[in-house]
C-alpha positions as CSV (number, residue, x, y, z in Angstrom):
1,M,-44.0,220.6,-43.5
2,I,-41.0,220.7,-45.8
3,T,-39.1,217.4,-45.9
4,E,-36.0,216.3,-47.7
5,E,-38.1,214.0,-49.9
6,K,-40.4,216.9,-50.9
7,M,-37.4,219.1,-51.7
8,L,-35.8,216.4,-53.8
9,N,-39.0,215.6,-55.7
10,Y,-39.6,219.3,-56.5
11,L,-36.0,219.6,-57.7
12,Q,-36.4,216.4,-59.8
13,S,-39.5,218.0,-61.4
14,Q,-37.5,221.2,-62.2
15,L,-34.7,219.0,-63.8
16,D,-37.3,217.1,-65.8
17,D,-38.9,220.3,-67.0
18,F,-35.5,221.8,-67.9
19,N,-34.5,218.6,-69.9
20,E,-37.8,218.6,-71.8
21,D,-37.4,222.2,-72.9
22,K,-33.7,221.7,-73.7
23,A,-34.6,218.8,-76.0
24,R,-37.4,220.9,-77.6
25,Y,-35.8,224.3,-77.9
26,G,-32.0,223.7,-77.7
27,V,-29.5,225.0,-75.2
28,G,-29.3,228.6,-76.5
29,N,-33.0,229.3,-76.1
30,H,-33.9,232.1,-73.6
31,I,-36.6,229.9,-72.0
32,V,-34.1,227.1,-71.4
33,S,-31.6,229.6,-70.0
34,K,-34.2,231.0,-67.5
35,K,-35.3,227.5,-66.5
36,F,-31.6,226.6,-65.9
37,D,-31.2,229.5,-63.6
38,V,-34.4,228.5,-61.7
39,M,-33.2,224.9,-61.4
40,I,-29.7,226.0,-60.1
41,A,-31.4,228.3,-57.5
42,C,-33.7,225.4,-56.5
43,K,-30.6,223.1,-56.2
44,E,-28.8,225.6,-54.0
45,M,-31.8,226.1,-51.8
46,T,-32.3,222.3,-51.4
47,E,-28.6,221.8,-50.5
48,A,-28.9,224.6,-47.9
49,L,-32.1,223.1,-46.3
50,I,-31.0,219.4,-46.3
51,V,-27.3,220.2,-45.6
52,K,-26.1,217.7,-48.2
53,P,-24.6,218.1,-51.7
54,V,-27.1,217.4,-54.5
55,N,-26.1,216.2,-57.9
56,L,-28.1,217.0,-61.1
57,G,-26.9,214.0,-63.1
58,L,-26.5,213.8,-66.9
59,D,-28.8,210.8,-66.7
60,G,-31.6,213.2,-65.6
61,K,-31.7,212.0,-62.0
62,V,-31.3,214.0,-58.9
63,T,-29.2,212.3,-56.3
64,V,-27.9,213.2,-52.9
65,T,-24.2,212.8,-52.1
66,E,-22.8,211.9,-48.8
67,N,-22.5,215.0,-46.5
68,L,-19.2,216.6,-47.3
69,V,-18.8,217.6,-43.7
70,N,-19.0,213.9,-42.7
71,V,-16.6,212.9,-45.4
72,I,-14.0,215.5,-44.2
73,A,-14.5,214.5,-40.5
74,K,-14.2,210.8,-41.4
75,D,-10.8,211.2,-42.9
76,A,-9.6,214.8,-43.1
77,E,-6.0,213.7,-44.0
78,A,-7.2,211.7,-47.0
79,Y,-8.3,214.9,-48.9
80,H,-5.2,217.1,-48.3
81,D,-3.4,218.6,-51.3
82,I,-0.6,216.3,-52.3
83,F,2.7,216.8,-54.1
84,F,4.8,214.1,-55.9
85,K,7.9,214.0,-58.0
86,V,7.9,212.7,-61.6
87,D,11.3,212.9,-63.4
88,D,12.4,216.6,-63.1
89,T,9.0,218.0,-62.0
90,I,6.9,218.3,-58.8
91,I,3.1,217.8,-59.4
92,H,0.6,219.4,-57.0
93,V,-2.9,217.8,-56.9
94,A,-5.9,219.1,-55.1
95,E,-9.7,218.8,-55.2
96,G,-11.1,221.8,-57.0
97,S,-12.6,224.5,-54.8
98,G,-15.5,225.1,-57.2
99,D,-14.4,228.7,-57.9
100,N,-13.5,227.8,-61.5
101,L,-16.8,226.2,-62.5
102,D,-18.7,228.6,-64.8
103,N,-22.3,228.5,-66.1
104,E,-21.1,226.6,-69.2
105,D,-19.4,224.0,-67.1
106,I,-22.5,223.5,-65.0
107,K,-24.7,223.4,-68.1
108,A,-22.4,220.7,-69.5
109,G,-23.0,218.7,-66.3
110,Y,-19.7,219.3,-64.5
111,I,-20.0,219.7,-60.7
112,D,-16.5,219.4,-59.4
113,Y,-12.9,219.1,-60.7
114,I,-9.3,218.0,-60.0
115,Y,-6.9,220.9,-59.9
116,Y,-3.2,220.4,-60.6
117,E,0.0,222.3,-61.1
118,V,3.4,221.2,-62.4
119,Y,6.6,222.8,-61.1
120,D,10.2,222.3,-62.1
121,L,12.6,221.4,-59.3
122,A,13.5,225.0,-58.7
123,G,9.8,225.7,-57.8
124,N,8.8,227.5,-61.0
125,E,5.4,226.7,-62.3
126,K,5.6,225.0,-65.7
127,D,2.0,223.8,-66.4
128,G,-1.3,223.3,-64.7
129,G,-4.9,222.4,-65.4
130,M,-8.2,221.1,-64.3
131,I,-9.9,217.7,-64.9
132,M,-13.6,218.4,-65.0
133,L,-15.8,215.9,-63.1
134,T,-19.5,215.0,-63.5
135,D,-19.5,213.5,-60.0
136,Y,-18.1,214.9,-56.7
137,F,-14.4,214.4,-56.1
138,V,-15.2,212.7,-52.7
139,D,-17.5,210.2,-54.4
140,L,-15.0,209.3,-57.1
141,Y,-11.8,209.1,-54.9
142,S,-11.3,207.8,-51.4
143,A,-8.3,210.1,-51.1
144,T,-6.5,212.8,-53.2
145,S,-3.8,210.2,-53.9
146,D,-6.3,208.1,-55.8
147,A,-6.5,210.9,-58.4
148,I,-2.8,210.6,-59.3
149,S,-3.4,208.2,-62.3
150,D,-6.0,210.5,-63.8
151,V,-3.8,213.6,-63.4
152,L,-0.8,211.8,-65.0
153,E,-3.0,210.6,-67.9
154,D,-4.2,214.2,-68.4
155,I,-0.6,215.6,-68.3
156,Y,1.0,212.9,-70.5
157,D,-2.1,212.0,-72.6
158,S,-1.5,208.3,-71.7
159,V,-1.6,205.9,-68.8
160,D,2.0,204.8,-69.6
161,K,3.7,207.2,-67.1
162,Y,1.5,206.0,-64.2
163,T,2.2,202.4,-65.2
164,E,5.9,203.0,-65.5
165,L,6.1,204.7,-62.0
166,M,4.1,201.9,-60.4
167,E,6.3,199.3,-61.9
168,N,9.4,201.1,-60.6
169,G,8.5,201.2,-57.0
170,G,5.3,203.3,-56.8
171,I,4.7,207.0,-56.2
172,K,5.8,208.7,-53.0
173,Y,3.7,211.7,-52.3
174,Y,3.8,214.5,-49.7
175,T,1.3,216.8,-48.1
176,V,2.0,220.3,-46.9
177,D,3.0,218.8,-43.6
178,D,6.1,217.3,-45.3
179,I,7.5,220.8,-45.9
180,N,11.2,219.8,-45.7
181,E,10.8,217.4,-48.6
182,L,9.5,219.9,-51.2
183,P,11.5,222.4,-53.3
184,E,11.6,225.8,-51.8
185,G,9.8,227.6,-54.6
186,V,6.8,225.3,-54.4
187,L,6.6,225.7,-50.6
188,E,6.6,229.5,-50.8
189,K,3.6,229.4,-53.1
190,K,1.7,226.6,-51.4
191,V,2.3,226.8,-47.7
192,V,1.1,230.3,-47.5
193,K,-2.1,229.3,-49.2
194,E,-2.6,226.2,-46.9
195,A,-1.8,227.8,-43.6
């Protein structure tokens, strides 16, 4: 009988094998590349069978993350996209959907990301980016708002902006439910996507 423990042990053996060959032959080797593909297929199969996200850690360990369905059910509001004003911009922050992770990202150990966009007050997009994560977003942050300091540090290359905002009354953020509070151009782009 296939059990969660057997699946995770098998996946751990695949990860160990991959890491040995990577150390021996290097990342560009065709054997290592094939083993990587097999390991990812095994990871996806394991996740499907145990219905839990599995992390292939940079430390060489296979771990199981809390079931994302349970996390969402536990506090669906906590992980909504958020918007907040900084000076003359509106910043949109969301958990990455996973669509932007490519094979190179996965090989580098990234499994999730923070997605953000920066708009001017007229609703025109000025900037945006992703902060790559080696752990799942829901394991690092108890809510999307907890990621604000990391997003500001990425945008401003410093924690100073976050510190300044917190010292001057904190950060008020909005979800898509607060549609009357956001600039019209931002809403046109985001509410359609969220609805």
